[in-house]
C-alpha positions, 0 to 999 in steps of 0.5 A, a space after each residue: 722094119 725090125 721086130 722091135 719097130 713092129 712091136 713099138 708100132 703095135 704099142 703106139 696103136 694101142 696107146 691111141 686106142 686108150 687115149 680115144 677111150 679116155 676122151 670118150 669117157 670124159 665126153 660122157 661128163 655132160 650126160 652124167 652132169 645132166 642126170 646128176 642135176 635131174 636127181 639132185 646128186 652133187 658132182 663129186 659122188 663119193 659112193 659112185 667113186 667107190 663103186 668105180 674103184 672097186 670095179 676096177 680093182 676087181 677086174 685088175 685082180 681077175 686079169 692079174 694086173 698091178 692093183 695099185 697102178 690100176 686104182 691110180 689110173 681110175 682115180 685120175 679118170 674119176 678126177 678128170 670126169 669131176 673136173 669136166 663136170 665142174 667146168 661144164 657147170 661153171 664151177 671149174 677152174 679149167 680154161 
Protein backbone atom coordinates (compact mmCIF):
# COMPACT_ATOMS: atom_id res chain seq x y z
CA UNK A 1 0.00 0.00 0.00
CA UNK A 2 1.38 3.40 -0.91
CA UNK A 3 1.78 6.23 1.56
CA UNK A 4 -1.17 8.12 0.05
CA UNK A 5 -3.41 5.07 0.52
CA UNK A 6 -2.41 4.87 4.19
CA UNK A 7 -3.20 8.54 4.63
CA UNK A 8 -6.53 8.20 2.85
CA UNK A 9 -7.44 5.22 5.03
CA UNK A 10 -6.64 7.23 8.13
CA UNK A 11 -8.79 10.11 6.85
CA UNK A 12 -11.62 7.68 6.14
CA UNK A 13 -11.37 6.36 9.70
CA UNK A 14 -11.56 9.94 11.03
CA UNK A 15 -14.55 10.67 8.76
CA UNK A 16 -16.42 7.65 10.14
CA UNK A 17 -15.70 8.91 13.66
CA UNK A 18 -17.00 12.37 12.80
CA UNK A 19 -20.21 10.93 11.35
CA UNK A 20 -20.74 8.76 14.43
CA UNK A 21 -20.31 11.83 16.64
CA UNK A 22 -22.85 13.71 14.51
CA UNK A 23 -25.27 10.82 14.98
CA UNK A 24 -24.65 10.85 18.73
CA UNK A 25 -25.29 14.62 18.81
CA UNK A 26 -28.54 14.31 16.83
CA UNK A 27 -29.63 11.40 19.01
CA UNK A 28 -29.49 13.78 21.99
CA UNK A 29 -32.45 15.64 20.46
CA UNK A 30 -34.98 13.50 22.34
CA UNK A 31 -33.38 14.32 25.70
CA UNK A 32 -33.11 17.99 24.80
CA UNK A 33 -36.74 18.07 23.66
CA UNK A 34 -37.88 16.43 26.90
CA UNK A 35 -35.96 18.98 28.99
CA UNK A 36 -37.25 21.87 26.88
CA UNK A 37 -40.83 20.70 27.34
CA UNK A 38 -40.32 20.41 31.09
CA UNK A 39 -38.89 23.95 31.24
CA UNK A 40 -41.33 25.41 28.67
CA UNK A 41 -38.55 26.34 26.24
CA UNK A 42 -39.30 26.49 22.52
CA UNK A 43 -37.57 24.02 20.22
CA UNK A 44 -35.56 26.77 18.56
CA UNK A 45 -33.73 28.49 21.40
CA UNK A 46 -31.79 31.38 19.82
CA UNK A 47 -29.89 32.21 23.00
CA UNK A 48 -28.57 28.64 23.29
CA UNK A 49 -27.77 28.62 19.57
CA UNK A 50 -25.63 31.70 20.17
CA UNK A 51 -23.86 30.00 23.09
CA UNK A 52 -23.06 26.95 20.95
CA UNK A 53 -21.81 29.06 18.04
CA UNK A 54 -19.66 31.26 20.28
CA UNK A 55 -18.17 28.18 21.93
CA UNK A 56 -17.38 26.66 18.52
CA UNK A 57 -15.77 29.90 17.33
CA UNK A 58 -13.69 30.14 20.50
CA UNK A 59 -12.43 26.58 20.12
CA UNK A 60 -11.76 27.09 16.40
CA UNK A 61 -9.77 30.21 17.24
CA UNK A 62 -7.70 28.33 19.83
CA UNK A 63 -7.00 25.57 17.31
CA UNK A 64 -6.23 28.01 14.49
CA UNK A 65 -9.04 26.65 12.31
CA UNK A 66 -11.10 28.53 9.74
CA UNK A 67 -13.64 30.24 12.00
CA UNK A 68 -16.26 30.81 9.32
CA UNK A 69 -16.10 27.17 8.18
CA UNK A 70 -16.44 25.88 11.75
CA UNK A 71 -19.34 28.28 12.33
CA UNK A 72 -21.07 26.98 9.19
CA UNK A 73 -20.63 23.39 10.37
CA UNK A 74 -22.15 24.20 13.75
CA UNK A 75 -25.02 26.10 12.15
CA UNK A 76 -25.78 22.91 10.21
CA UNK A 77 -25.51 20.80 13.39
CA UNK A 78 -27.89 23.15 15.21
CA UNK A 79 -30.33 23.02 12.29
CA UNK A 80 -30.15 19.19 12.23
CA UNK A 81 -30.92 19.07 15.95
CA UNK A 82 -33.83 21.50 15.64
CA UNK A 83 -35.25 19.49 12.73
CA UNK A 84 -34.94 16.28 14.73
CA UNK A 85 -36.67 17.84 17.74
CA UNK A 86 -39.46 19.11 15.47
CA UNK A 87 -39.80 15.64 13.96
CA UNK A 88 -40.00 14.04 17.41
CA UNK A 89 -42.61 16.56 18.53
CA UNK A 90 -44.71 16.05 15.41
CA UNK A 91 -43.98 19.55 14.11
CA UNK A 92 -41.39 18.62 11.47
CA UNK A 93 -41.50 17.92 7.77
CA UNK A 94 -39.05 15.04 7.82
CA UNK A 95 -40.14 11.54 6.81
